[in-house]
C-alpha positions as CSV (number, residue, x, y, z in Angstrom):
1,M,-31.9,-141.9,200.9
2,F,-32.8,-143.5,197.8
3,V,-34.8,-146.0,200.1
4,S,-37.3,-143.1,200.7
5,L,-38.3,-142.7,197.2
6,P,-40.1,-145.7,196.7
7,I,-41.6,-146.1,199.8
8,G,-42.8,-142.4,199.5
9,A,-44.4,-142.5,196.1
10,F,-46.1,-146.0,197.2
11,I,-47.4,-144.0,200.2
12,A,-48.7,-140.8,198.3
13,A,-50.3,-143.6,195.7
14,F,-52.1,-144.8,198.6
15,C,-53.1,-141.5,199.8
16,V,-54.4,-140.1,196.5
17,L,-56.9,-143.3,196.6
18,V,-58.5,-142.6,200.3
19,P,-60.9,-140.2,198.8
20,T,-61.8,-142.0,196.0
21,P,-65.4,-143.1,197.2
22,W,-67.0,-140.2,197.8
23,H,-65.8,-138.3,194.7
24,W,-66.8,-141.3,192.6
25,R,-70.6,-141.0,194.2
26,A,-70.1,-137.2,193.4
27,R,-69.6,-138.0,189.5
28,S,-66.8,-135.5,189.3
29,V,-65.1,-136.4,186.5
30,P,-62.1,-133.5,187.4
31,T,-61.4,-134.9,190.8
32,L,-61.4,-138.5,189.5
33,S,-59.5,-137.5,186.8
34,M,-57.0,-135.8,189.4
35,I,-57.1,-138.9,191.3
36,A,-55.9,-141.1,188.5
37,W,-53.1,-139.2,187.1
38,L,-51.3,-138.6,190.6
39,F,-52.2,-142.5,191.3
40,I,-50.6,-143.4,187.9
41,G,-47.4,-140.7,188.7
42,N,-46.7,-142.2,192.1
43,L,-47.4,-145.9,191.4
44,T,-45.0,-145.7,187.9
45,F,-42.0,-143.5,190.1
46,A,-42.5,-146.3,192.7
47,I,-42.0,-149.3,190.4
48,N,-39.1,-147.4,188.5
49,A,-37.5,-146.5,191.9
50,V,-37.4,-150.6,192.7
51,I,-36.5,-151.7,189.3
52,W,-33.4,-149.3,188.8
53,V,-32.3,-149.0,192.4
54,D,-28.2,-149.1,191.6
55,S,-28.7,-150.2,187.9
56,V,-29.1,-148.5,184.5
57,R,-29.5,-151.6,183.0
58,I,-31.9,-151.8,179.6
59,V,-34.3,-154.5,181.4
60,V,-38.0,-153.5,180.0
61,P,-38.1,-151.0,177.4
62,V,-41.6,-151.5,176.8
63,W,-42.3,-150.4,180.0
64,C,-40.5,-147.6,179.8
65,D,-41.9,-146.8,176.6
66,I,-45.5,-147.0,178.0
67,V,-44.6,-145.2,181.1
68,T,-42.5,-142.2,179.7
69,K,-45.8,-141.6,177.8
70,L,-47.8,-141.7,180.7
71,Q,-45.6,-139.6,182.5
72,M,-45.8,-136.7,179.9
73,G,-49.8,-137.1,179.9
74,A,-49.9,-136.6,183.6
75,T,-47.7,-133.4,182.8
76,V,-50.8,-131.6,181.4
77,G,-53.4,-134.2,182.6
78,L,-53.5,-132.8,186.6
79,P,-53.5,-128.8,185.4
80,A,-56.5,-129.4,182.5
81,A,-58.3,-131.2,185.6
82,C,-57.4,-128.7,187.9
83,L,-59.0,-126.0,185.1
84,C,-62.3,-128.3,184.5
85,L,-62.7,-127.9,188.3
86,A,-62.3,-124.2,188.5
87,I,-64.2,-123.8,185.7
88,R,-67.1,-125.5,187.4
89,L,-66.8,-123.5,190.3
90,E,-66.5,-120.1,188.7
91,S,-69.8,-121.2,187.0
92,I,-71.5,-122.5,190.4
93,A,-70.7,-118.9,191.7
94,S,-71.8,-116.7,189.1
95,V,-75.2,-117.1,189.1
96,R,-75.4,-117.5,185.4
97,N,-77.6,-120.6,185.6
98,A,-79.9,-120.9,188.2
99,T,-80.8,-124.4,187.5
100,V,-78.7,-127.3,186.1
101,T,-80.4,-129.5,183.4
102,H,-79.4,-132.8,182.6
103,Q,-78.3,-131.6,179.1
104,M,-75.9,-129.1,180.5
105,K,-74.5,-132.2,183.1
106,V,-74.0,-134.3,179.9
107,R,-72.1,-131.6,177.9
108,R,-70.1,-130.8,181.1
109,I,-69.1,-134.5,181.5
110,I,-68.2,-134.4,177.9
111,F,-66.0,-131.4,178.0
112,D,-64.5,-132.7,181.2
113,L,-63.2,-136.1,179.5
114,C,-61.8,-134.4,176.4
115,M,-60.0,-131.9,178.9
116,C,-58.8,-134.3,181.3
117,W,-58.3,-137.6,179.0
118,G,-58.4,-136.4,175.2
119,L,-56.0,-133.6,175.6
120,P,-53.3,-135.3,177.8
121,M,-53.5,-138.0,174.6
122,L,-52.8,-135.5,172.2
123,Y,-50.3,-133.9,174.5
124,M,-48.6,-137.5,174.6
125,T,-48.7,-138.0,170.7
126,L,-47.1,-134.0,169.9
127,H,-44.3,-135.1,172.7
128,T,-43.3,-137.8,169.8
129,V,-42.3,-134.9,167.2
130,V,-39.7,-133.4,170.0
131,Q,-38.8,-137.0,171.4
132,G,-34.9,-136.9,170.4
133,H,-34.1,-140.8,171.2
134,R,-36.3,-143.6,172.7
135,F,-36.2,-142.3,176.7
136,D,-33.2,-142.1,179.1
137,I,-32.9,-144.3,182.2
138,V,-31.6,-142.4,185.3
139,E,-30.1,-144.9,188.2
140,N,-32.1,-145.1,191.3
141,F,-35.0,-143.1,189.4
142,G,-35.7,-145.4,186.4
143,C,-36.8,-144.3,182.8
144,R,-37.8,-140.4,181.8
145,P,-39.3,-139.1,178.6
146,T,-36.5,-137.2,176.1
147,I,-37.3,-133.9,174.8
148,Y,-35.0,-131.9,172.0
149,V,-35.2,-128.8,173.7
150,S,-36.2,-126.6,170.9
151,V,-38.2,-123.7,170.0
152,V,-40.8,-126.0,168.7
153,A,-40.3,-128.0,172.5
154,I,-41.0,-124.8,173.9
155,F,-44.7,-124.8,172.7
156,L,-45.6,-127.9,172.4
157,V,-44.1,-129.2,175.7
158,F,-43.4,-126.7,178.0
159,I,-46.1,-124.0,177.2
160,P,-49.2,-126.0,177.9
161,P,-49.2,-127.1,181.2
162,L,-48.2,-123.4,181.9
163,V,-51.3,-122.1,179.8
164,L,-53.7,-124.7,181.9
165,S,-52.1,-123.6,185.3
166,V,-52.8,-119.8,184.5
167,G,-56.3,-120.6,183.2
168,T,-57.0,-122.3,186.1
169,L,-55.7,-119.7,189.0
170,G,-57.8,-117.3,186.5
171,F,-61.1,-119.0,186.9
172,A,-60.6,-119.4,190.6
173,G,-60.0,-116.0,191.3
174,M,-62.8,-115.1,189.0
175,A,-65.1,-117.7,191.4
176,L,-63.7,-115.8,194.3
177,V,-65.0,-112.4,193.3
178,H,-68.4,-113.8,192.8
179,F,-68.1,-115.4,195.8
180,F,-67.6,-112.4,197.8
181,R,-70.2,-110.4,196.0
182,R,-72.7,-112.9,196.9
183,R,-72.0,-114.2,200.1
184,V,-75.0,-113.5,202.1
185,T,-76.7,-115.8,199.5
186,F,-74.1,-118.3,198.5
187,A,-75.3,-121.2,200.4
188,K,-78.7,-121.1,199.1
189,H,-77.4,-120.6,195.6
190,L,-75.0,-123.7,196.5
191,A,-78.4,-125.9,196.9
192,Q,-79.9,-124.7,194.0
193,T,-77.3,-125.4,191.7
194,D,-75.5,-128.3,192.9
195,S,-77.3,-130.6,195.5
196,A,-74.2,-132.2,196.1
197,M,-72.0,-129.1,197.0
198,T,-72.1,-127.2,200.3
199,S,-70.1,-124.4,201.1
200,A,-67.4,-126.5,203.0
201,R,-66.8,-128.5,200.0
202,Y,-67.0,-125.3,197.8
203,F,-63.9,-123.8,199.6
204,R,-61.8,-126.7,199.6
205,L,-61.9,-127.7,196.8
206,M,-61.1,-124.3,195.6
207,L,-58.6,-124.0,197.7
208,M,-57.2,-127.1,197.0
209,A,-57.0,-126.3,193.4
210,I,-55.5,-123.0,193.7
211,V,-52.4,-124.7,196.0
212,E,-52.2,-127.0,193.3
213,M,-52.0,-125.0,190.8
214,V,-49.5,-122.4,192.4
215,F,-47.1,-125.5,193.2
216,T,-47.4,-126.6,189.7
217,T,-46.8,-123.3,188.0
218,V,-43.8,-122.8,189.9
219,I,-41.8,-126.0,189.4
220,S,-43.1,-125.9,185.6
221,S,-41.5,-122.7,185.0
222,L,-38.6,-123.8,186.9
223,N,-38.2,-126.9,184.7
224,V,-38.3,-124.6,181.4
225,W,-35.6,-122.6,182.8
226,F,-33.5,-125.2,183.9
227,T,-34.0,-127.3,180.7
228,S,-33.3,-124.3,178.4
229,R,-30.4,-122.9,180.6
230,D,-28.0,-123.6,178.1
231,G,-29.7,-122.6,175.4
232,L,-31.9,-123.9,172.6
233,R,-30.5,-126.3,169.8
234,P,-31.6,-125.6,166.4
235,W,-34.7,-127.2,164.5
236,L,-33.5,-129.8,162.6
237,G,-36.5,-131.3,160.9
238,W,-38.2,-134.4,161.7
239,D,-35.4,-136.8,160.2
240,G,-32.9,-134.4,161.8
241,V,-34.5,-134.8,165.1
242,H,-35.0,-138.4,165.3
243,S,-32.0,-139.7,163.1
244,G,-30.9,-141.6,166.5
245,F,-34.4,-142.4,167.9
246,K,-33.7,-146.1,169.0
247,Q,-31.0,-144.9,171.6
248,I,-31.5,-145.1,175.3
249,G,-29.7,-142.9,177.4
250,Q,-28.3,-144.3,180.3
251,F,-26.9,-142.2,183.2
252,P,-25.5,-143.5,186.4
253,F,-26.2,-141.3,189.5
254,A,-22.2,-140.7,190.0
255,F,-21.9,-139.1,186.6
256,I,-24.3,-136.9,186.7
257,P,-23.6,-133.0,187.5
258,T,-24.7,-132.0,191.3
259,S,-27.2,-129.3,190.2
260,D,-28.9,-132.1,187.7
261,R,-28.9,-134.4,190.9
262,Q,-30.7,-131.7,192.8
263,W,-33.1,-130.7,190.1
264,T,-33.6,-134.4,189.6
265,F,-34.9,-134.8,193.7
266,V,-36.8,-131.8,192.6
267,L,-39.0,-132.8,190.0
268,W,-39.4,-136.4,191.4
269,W,-40.4,-135.5,194.6
270,S,-42.9,-132.7,193.1
271,V,-45.5,-135.8,192.1
272,P,-45.9,-137.2,195.5
273,V,-46.0,-133.9,197.5
274,T,-48.6,-132.8,195.1
275,S,-50.4,-135.7,196.5
276,Y,-49.9,-135.3,199.6
277,V,-51.7,-132.0,199.3
278,F,-54.7,-133.1,197.6
279,F,-54.6,-135.8,200.8
280,I,-54.6,-133.1,203.2
281,F,-57.3,-131.2,201.7
282,F,-60.1,-134.4,201.4
283,A,-58.9,-136.7,204.1
284,F,-60.1,-134.6,206.9
285,G,-63.1,-133.0,205.9
286,E,-66.8,-133.8,206.6
287,D,-67.2,-136.7,203.4
288,A,-63.9,-138.6,204.8
289,M,-65.1,-138.5,208.4
290,K,-68.2,-139.9,207.4
291,E,-66.8,-142.8,205.7
292,Y,-64.0,-143.5,208.3
293,R,-67.3,-143.8,210.7
294,K,-69.0,-146.5,208.2
295,V,-65.6,-148.7,207.9
296,L,-64.5,-148.6,211.4
297,P,-67.8,-150.7,212.6
298,W,-66.7,-153.3,209.7
299,F,-62.9,-153.4,210.4
300,R,-64.0,-154.2,214.2
301,H,-66.7,-156.9,213.1
302,R,-64.1,-158.4,210.8
303,I,-61.7,-158.6,213.5
304,L,-63.9,-159.7,215.9
305,R,-65.0,-162.8,213.7
306,R,-62.2,-164.1,213.2
307,R,-61.0,-164.2,216.8
308,P,-63.2,-167.2,217.8
309,S,-62.2,-169.1,214.7
310,D,-58.2,-169.2,216.0
311,A,-58.0,-172.8,217.1
312,N,-54.8,-172.2,218.4
313,S,-55.8,-169.7,221.3
314,P,-56.2,-171.3,224.4
315,Y,-59.2,-168.6,225.1
316,S,-61.1,-169.6,222.0
317,G,-63.5,-171.6,223.9
318,Y,-64.6,-168.6,226.2
319,V,-65.3,-166.2,223.3
320,R,-69.3,-166.1,222.6
């Protein structure tokens, strides 16, 4: 059962990298940020699952300090990237700007960078306010960030991802309304506003953002309910909350209640599943097919070029 954890996460990490070349050429900060956050999430999950297989030993505490903060950043980084993408798609479909100037592109990139990376950094910093102790180690899953579940945590940690997800769905809905109003001239308008955008690519991005955020909204909502199902703890101030900050929780899997085990699996697999959804939307599109056609001849050339150099082959002398 636990062997599938690192395997699934490593495969997911590879899958999200597949569409990177064409998104890099398009200079799409939101989609590149989604790739980065999903890759970081899957890679850290996979490494954790390998290090702490059948173990809760405290072996690399500094790694856990870094990883748990990155996990918190990814919690808000992914919905923030989807929101930026939805805002851009809504702007394209609204015909508010007939042309896109260089200054507008620069402002858009700065806004996207602040949302996709500046906001997660702020979120990671604010998490320290409700970080009751250093981190937890769960057997077979590795280190996890800790949260002092209180009213302050609801507003600082749990609500921001939900707000970003709902905002994404709102802008995506407006983009669809704009499209249906201008569906006859939509393709022509895309060519005027963004030369790298086509109707197929537009809908692929739109559907991906909607599916990802519906999934994220459901998981985030359930996480709020599950985490606070036993009630909120009283806020004791900074000193009270952080009185045992150096503590590291260790949780053998056999001692974890069944409901908590099941929810741990759900939360863990939500990251690889999100990555697979992202991969499916982009791995079989027109851009992907063009990349595959470029790579295939190179791959064949490399294989055929190595075959004649195999001196141990009895047929090496006949290869021309």
